[in-house]
C-alpha positions as CSV (number, residue, x, y, z in Angstrom):
1,M,-4.3,-1.7,28.8
2,N,-4.1,2.0,28.7
3,R,-4.2,4.1,25.5
4,R,-0.5,4.8,25.3
5,N,0.5,1.2,25.5
6,L,-2.1,0.1,22.9
7,L,-0.9,2.8,20.5
8,I,2.7,1.8,21.0
9,R,1.9,-1.8,20.1
10,A,-0.2,-0.6,17.1
11,A,2.7,1.4,15.8
12,G,4.7,-1.7,15.1
13,L,2.1,-2.7,12.5
14,A,0.6,-0.9,9.7
15,V,-2.8,0.2,10.7
16,V,-3.8,2.6,13.4
17,G,-6.5,4.1,11.2
18,G,-6.9,0.8,9.3
19,G,-8.3,2.4,6.2
20,A,-11.6,0.8,4.9
21,W,-12.3,0.3,1.1
22,W,-15.7,0.0,-0.5
23,A,-17.1,-0.7,-3.9
24,R,-17.4,3.0,-4.6
25,E,-17.7,2.7,-8.4
26,T,-21.2,1.0,-8.0
27,L,-22.7,3.8,-5.9
28,F,-23.7,7.4,-6.5
29,W,-21.9,9.4,-3.8
30,P,-22.4,13.2,-4.0
31,A,-19.4,15.3,-3.0
32,P,-19.7,17.2,0.3
33,D,-19.9,21.0,0.3
34,L,-16.5,22.5,1.3
35,V,-16.6,26.1,2.5
36,F,-13.2,27.6,3.3
37,G,-12.6,30.8,5.2
38,A,-11.0,33.9,3.7
39,A,-7.5,32.3,3.7
40,G,-8.7,29.3,1.6
41,A,-7.2,26.9,4.1
42,T,-7.3,25.8,7.7
43,P,-4.5,27.0,9.9
44,W,-1.8,24.5,10.8
45,L,-3.7,22.2,13.2
46,P,-1.7,20.2,15.9
47,Y,-2.3,16.5,16.1
48,A,-5.0,16.0,18.7
49,R,-3.7,12.5,19.8
50,R,-0.2,11.3,20.6
51,A,-0.2,8.7,17.8
52,S,1.8,9.4,14.6
53,V,-1.3,9.6,12.4
54,P,-3.0,13.0,11.8
55,T,-5.9,13.7,14.1
56,V,-7.6,17.0,14.6
57,E,-10.3,18.6,16.8
58,A,-13.6,18.9,14.9
59,R,-17.3,19.5,15.4
60,V,-20.0,17.1,14.2
61,D,-23.3,19.0,14.1
62,G,-21.9,21.1,17.0
63,R,-20.6,18.2,19.1
64,E,-16.8,18.3,19.8
65,V,-15.0,15.2,18.6
66,I,-11.6,14.1,17.3
67,A,-11.3,13.2,13.7
68,L,-8.7,11.0,11.9
69,I,-7.6,12.2,8.5
70,D,-7.3,9.0,6.5
71,T,-6.3,8.8,2.8
72,G,-6.7,5.0,3.1
73,A,-10.5,5.3,3.7
74,Q,-12.5,5.5,0.6
75,Y,-15.4,7.1,2.5
76,S,-15.8,9.1,5.6
77,V,-17.0,7.0,8.6
78,I,-18.8,7.9,11.8
79,D,-18.9,5.7,14.8
80,R,-22.4,4.3,15.6
81,R,-22.3,5.5,19.2
82,L,-21.6,9.1,18.1
83,V,-24.6,9.0,15.8
84,E,-26.8,7.7,18.6
85,A,-25.6,10.6,20.7
86,L,-26.7,13.2,18.2
87,P,-30.2,14.8,18.5
88,E,-32.7,12.7,16.6
89,K,-33.7,15.6,14.4
90,R,-30.1,16.0,13.3
91,R,-29.7,12.4,12.1
92,P,-30.8,12.3,8.5
93,M,-30.2,8.6,7.7
94,F,-30.0,6.8,4.4
95,D,-29.5,3.2,3.3
96,M,-26.1,2.2,2.0
97,P,-26.1,-1.1,0.0
98,L,-22.5,-1.8,0.7
99,I,-20.1,-3.8,2.9
100,A,-17.1,-2.2,4.5
101,Y,-13.8,-4.1,4.8
102,G,-10.8,-3.1,6.8
103,V,-7.2,-4.4,6.9
104,G,-7.3,-7.7,8.7
105,G,-10.4,-8.9,6.9
106,G,-13.2,-7.8,9.2
107,S,-16.4,-6.7,7.4
108,Q,-19.6,-4.7,8.4
109,M,-22.8,-3.8,6.7
110,G,-23.3,0.0,6.8
111,R,-26.0,2.6,6.9
112,G,-25.3,6.2,6.4
113,V,-25.9,9.6,7.9
114,T,-25.6,13.2,6.6
115,V,-23.7,15.5,8.9
116,E,-21.9,18.8,9.0
117,V,-18.3,18.8,10.1
118,G,-16.6,22.0,11.3
119,L,-12.8,22.7,11.5
120,P,-11.1,26.0,12.0
121,G,-11.3,27.7,8.6
122,L,-13.3,24.9,7.0
123,T,-16.9,23.7,7.0
124,V,-17.7,20.4,5.4
125,G,-21.4,20.4,4.7
126,K,-23.7,17.6,3.5
127,L,-21.1,15.0,4.3
128,R,-22.5,11.5,3.8
129,A,-20.7,9.3,6.3
130,A,-20.9,5.5,6.7
131,I,-22.2,4.5,10.2
132,L,-20.0,1.7,11.5
133,D,-18.8,0.2,14.7
134,L,-15.3,1.6,14.9
135,G,-14.5,-0.3,18.1
136,P,-11.1,0.7,19.7
137,L,-10.6,3.4,17.1
138,A,-13.4,5.4,18.7
139,S,-12.9,4.4,22.3
140,A,-10.9,6.0,25.1
141,E,-8.8,2.8,25.3
142,G,-7.7,3.2,21.6
143,L,-7.3,6.2,19.4
144,D,-10.6,7.9,20.6
145,T,-11.5,9.1,17.1
146,P,-15.2,8.5,16.3
147,L,-14.9,10.3,13.0
148,I,-12.8,9.4,10.0
149,L,-12.5,11.9,7.2
150,G,-11.8,9.8,4.1
151,R,-11.1,10.3,0.4
152,D,-14.6,11.6,-0.4
153,V,-13.5,14.8,1.4
154,L,-9.8,14.7,0.8
155,E,-10.0,14.3,-3.0
156,H,-11.4,17.9,-3.2
157,L,-8.5,19.7,-1.5
158,V,-4.8,19.5,-0.7
159,L,-3.7,17.8,2.5
160,A,-0.4,19.3,3.9
161,L,1.5,17.3,6.5
162,D,4.3,18.4,8.8
163,A,5.1,15.2,10.5
164,G,8.1,16.6,12.4
165,R,6.0,19.2,14.1
166,R,2.9,16.9,14.2
167,H,0.7,19.4,12.4
168,V,-1.7,19.1,9.5
169,R,-3.4,21.6,7.2
170,L,-6.3,21.4,4.7
171,I,-6.0,23.7,1.7
172,S,-8.3,24.5,-1.2
173,R,-6.8,23.6,-4.5
174,E,-7.0,27.2,-5.7
175,A,-5.1,28.5,-2.6
176,F,-2.4,25.9,-2.6
177,V,1.1,27.1,-3.5
178,R,3.7,24.3,-3.5
179,P,6.7,25.2,-1.3
180,P,9.9,25.0,-3.4
181,D,11.5,22.4,-1.2
182,L,8.8,19.9,-1.8
183,I,9.8,17.5,-4.6
184,P,7.3,15.6,-6.7
185,A,7.1,11.8,-6.0
186,T,6.0,9.3,-8.6
187,V,2.4,8.3,-7.8
188,R,-0.7,7.3,-9.7
189,A,-4.4,7.1,-9.0
190,T,-6.3,3.8,-8.8
191,G,-9.7,2.8,-7.5
192,G,-7.8,1.9,-4.3
193,G,-6.4,5.4,-3.8
194,L,-3.0,7.1,-4.4
195,V,-0.4,4.5,-5.2
196,A,3.4,4.9,-4.9
197,E,6.1,2.6,-6.1
198,V,8.1,1.2,-3.2
199,T,11.0,-1.3,-3.3
200,V,11.5,-3.9,-0.6
201,E,15.0,-5.3,-0.7
202,G,15.0,-4.6,-4.4
203,A,11.6,-6.0,-5.1
204,T,9.0,-3.5,-6.5
205,V,5.8,-3.1,-4.6
206,Q,2.7,-0.9,-5.4
207,A,1.6,0.6,-2.1
208,V,-1.4,2.8,-1.3
209,V,-0.4,6.1,0.5
210,D,-2.4,5.7,3.8
211,T,-2.3,8.5,6.4
212,G,-4.4,6.3,8.7
213,A,-1.5,3.8,8.9
214,S,1.3,4.5,11.4
215,S,4.3,2.4,10.2
216,L,6.4,3.0,7.1
217,L,5.2,-0.1,5.2
218,A,2.7,-3.0,5.6
219,V,2.1,-5.7,3.1
220,D,-0.3,-8.6,2.7
221,Q,1.0,-12.2,2.8
222,A,1.2,-12.6,-1.0
223,T,3.3,-9.4,-1.3
224,A,5.5,-10.4,1.5
225,A,6.2,-13.8,-0.1
226,A,6.8,-12.2,-3.5
227,S,9.2,-9.7,-1.9
228,G,11.3,-12.5,-0.3
229,L,10.3,-11.5,3.2
230,L,8.9,-14.9,4.2
231,D,12.4,-16.5,4.0
232,G,12.5,-17.8,7.5
233,R,13.8,-14.5,9.1
234,P,12.7,-13.8,12.7
235,Q,9.1,-12.7,13.3
236,T,7.3,-11.1,16.1
237,M,3.6,-10.5,16.6
238,G,2.1,-7.1,16.8
239,T,-1.4,-5.7,17.5
240,S,-3.0,-3.1,15.3
241,L,-6.3,-1.2,15.6
242,V,-8.4,-1.8,12.6
243,L,-12.0,-1.4,11.5
244,G,-14.2,-2.6,14.3
245,G,-11.5,-4.0,16.6
246,A,-7.9,-5.1,16.7
247,T,-5.9,-7.7,14.8
248,R,-2.7,-9.5,15.3
249,A,-0.2,-10.1,12.5
250,A,3.5,-10.9,11.9
251,V,6.1,-8.2,12.0
252,L,9.3,-8.7,10.0
253,E,12.4,-6.6,9.4
254,A,13.2,-5.6,5.9
255,R,16.8,-4.8,5.3
256,T,16.0,-1.9,2.9
257,V,12.9,-0.1,1.7
258,T,12.8,2.9,-0.7
259,F,10.0,5.4,-1.0
260,A,10.0,8.8,-2.8
261,D,13.6,8.3,-3.9
262,H,14.9,7.8,-0.3
263,L,16.4,4.7,1.3
264,Y,15.3,3.4,4.7
265,E,17.2,0.6,6.4
266,R,16.1,-2.0,9.0
267,V,12.4,-1.3,8.5
268,Q,9.7,-3.1,10.6
269,V,7.1,-4.3,8.1
270,G,3.7,-5.7,9.2
271,V,2.2,-8.6,7.3
272,F,-1.6,-8.6,7.2
273,E,-4.2,-11.1,5.9
274,Q,-5.8,-10.2,2.6
275,P,-9.6,-9.8,2.6
276,P,-11.5,-11.7,-0.1
277,L,-11.9,-8.7,-2.3
278,P,-10.6,-7.9,-5.8
279,N,-8.3,-4.9,-6.2
280,F,-7.7,-4.7,-2.4
281,P,-4.3,-3.0,-1.9
282,G,-1.5,-5.4,-1.3
283,A,0.6,-2.8,0.5
284,L,0.2,0.4,2.5
285,V,2.8,3.1,3.0
286,G,2.1,5.0,6.2
287,M,3.1,8.0,8.3
288,E,6.5,6.7,9.3
289,A,7.5,7.3,5.7
290,F,7.0,11.0,6.4
291,A,8.9,11.2,9.7
292,G,11.1,14.3,9.7
293,R,9.6,15.3,6.4
294,R,6.8,17.6,5.1
295,A,4.4,16.6,2.4
296,A,1.5,17.7,0.4
297,I,-1.1,15.3,-1.1
298,D,-3.6,16.1,-3.8
299,L,-5.7,13.0,-4.2
300,G,-7.9,14.5,-6.9
301,E,-5.0,15.4,-9.1
302,A,-3.0,12.2,-8.2
303,A,0.0,14.3,-6.9
304,L,2.4,13.9,-3.9
305,W,5.2,16.3,-3.0
306,V,7.7,15.4,-0.2
307,S,10.6,17.2,1.3
308,R,13.9,15.4,1.8
309,P,14.1,13.8,5.3
310,L,16.5,15.3,7.8
311,D,18.1,11.8,8.2
312,L,17.9,9.5,5.2
313,T,18.2,6.3,7.3
314,V,15.5,5.1,9.7
315,E,16.6,2.3,12.0
């Protein structure tokens, strides 16, 4: 299966990035050093991959790679094969007493490495990244992104998205000026990330804003049942790239979904299996929610601003 076909199949479900969540509260995790250029921001960077999730060209200790910008990942992650390709002297390792879980329930034990990541207009120094087997996420048959920049980086800056043009920008909080056409959306911060209130056919759902997810909405089985989606309506099966591999799950059509004060109709919703973890998010709202829109996300200040879509109905 070639990359394009795999990503098209993945887009029917929630998770191209498949954000991973860890028990962050039990660990001491120093913040990386962010050094912006004179503009206090990167330029607008075009997506480096054809998928709908934001991917950018980056350098890891001087090596050219593609990075996924993922608000659903609690920590930054580097693929094991990329670490092995770095010169030995540039691989400062450390032990990480944690287990990484991705949507779909797969788990991995992780070690860590400290690296420097370079983007145009921004250097991320002393970044402590989890070393994991990212599987198809890092391979040429999948998304081909061996680096995931997670919330440990993104919570210290403002992430600007222009999904219509397929561009992304990272801005220092001091340099950010909110464009007047971006309207605040109601969100709150939790241990699982930035949470927005979404309605599914009138039922209220708390969903993590996940830029590593491609579709508008994905829910676990319990949330799908509580929202009335498991009422015998037709289902198809979809394949999604997740942490360490791929997973299959049901895809249902919701008649209506609202997010950030806008109504979407006939939305394809992926239903994934819940990992055996407390406080694991029961729903993800992904990049399809920003189709035709611009957005700015400040994870550290628990703020989301979104423009009005060009077309309020997504079919």
